[in-house]
N, C-alpha and C positions, 0 to 999 in steps of 0.2 A: 461766769468769774471763771482767769488762767492761772491753771497755776502751773510750775514749770519742773514737770525732772531732772535728774541729772546726778552724775556719779562722780565719783576722784574716788584715785587708789596713790594720795601720797604716802600718808597712814602705812598704808598696808606695802608697798612699795619700803619705804625706811624702814619694816618692821620686815620681811627679809631680809633685806639686808643684812639687819643685825642679830636674824636669829640662824639665816640660811637656810637654805631648800629642800636639807635631809628634817628637820625640826618638821614633825607632825604635824600640826597647827600657825600653820607661815598667814593665815590668812589670806583671804579670797580675793579676787579680782580688786576690786570696788571695794568703798560703804556706795551705797542709797542715800538720794538727798531729793526734797519734796520742797521749793520753795511758793508758799501761801501770798497775796496780796496785800495787800490794809482791811480788805472790808468783809479778810477770812474772820470766823468768829474766835477761832485759836492762834493767828498772828497776835504774835507776840508773850504768847505764856509756851509755862515747862514741856519739855522734851515730855515731862507722862501727865501731860495733861491729856493732849489727845487721844484716846483708845482707841490702837490696828491695830490688827495683826498679820507682824511683820519678823521678821528670824530677828529670831533679839529678842527684841521689843526697842520701839527709838530706846535709841541712847545717844541723840545733839537736839540740841537747837543753839538758836539765834540769828542775828542780826545778814541779815542779803551781806550788807555792807563788811559788814565780817568778812564770808568766807571771798566777798571780793579783791578785801586785803591780804585773807590768807595764801587763798589757795587759785594759784596762775592756769590754774590747766583744770577747766572745768568739762569734763566731757561729757552734753545735754542730748536727751532725747525727746526729739521731738524733732521739732524746727522751730524753737529755741536757739538765738545763737549768747547772749545777757541776761546775765539778773540781775532787777534793776538794783539798787539798795535799797529802796521800801520797804521789800519781801524780806519775809520774816519763814526761816530754813528751819525742816525737820527733817532726819536719820537714822540712819542701821547703820551698824557695820559689818562684816562679815572676818571678825578678828575677835573671836568667839573659840571656845575647846573645840577640835575637828577642824574647824574651819578651814582649809588653803584650795587649792587654785585647781585643782580635783574637783574640791562639791557643790566651788564657788566659782563655774568661770565664768567669764563676760553676759555669755546671757540668763545665765540665773542672773547673774547682780541687777540686769537690764528688768525682767521678769519681776524680781522683787522691787526693784526700786517703781514701776508703775505700776505692781497688786498698789505698791502704800501710794501711791497720787493716785489713788483710784480712790480710797477709802477717805482723802483726804477732802476731793470732792464732794462726795457722800453726803462729805462733814460743813460744807460750806452753809445749805441754813439752820445748823442745827444749833438750840440754848444752848452757851455755856455753864458751864459751873466750876465755879470759881473754884 
């Protein structure tokens, strides 16, 4: 089962522009996302359904089609270069209290996104509780 990890910095860039670089919590480099295929047991589920250990918990879910329409610049982690519309996306953000570029540089955002991907991969054969 192929899961796709990627990041997007649009919200973080807009937040930094609004609050300025001097603000103590001006957001990390990017937010992390993992897209799961239709056969994944959590496909189409709310972000509070998969129990994962990721920074701040999951804070996002949407269809990949919505993501493709909303964000034009996705930074893929790995060999993937596109996001199929029939996938479902889960994500976490680095816009919590005290999150900033120093605490959440690109490298750490990549590591956390991969951590999320690995957890969702392990869940691919689990039973889903509604």
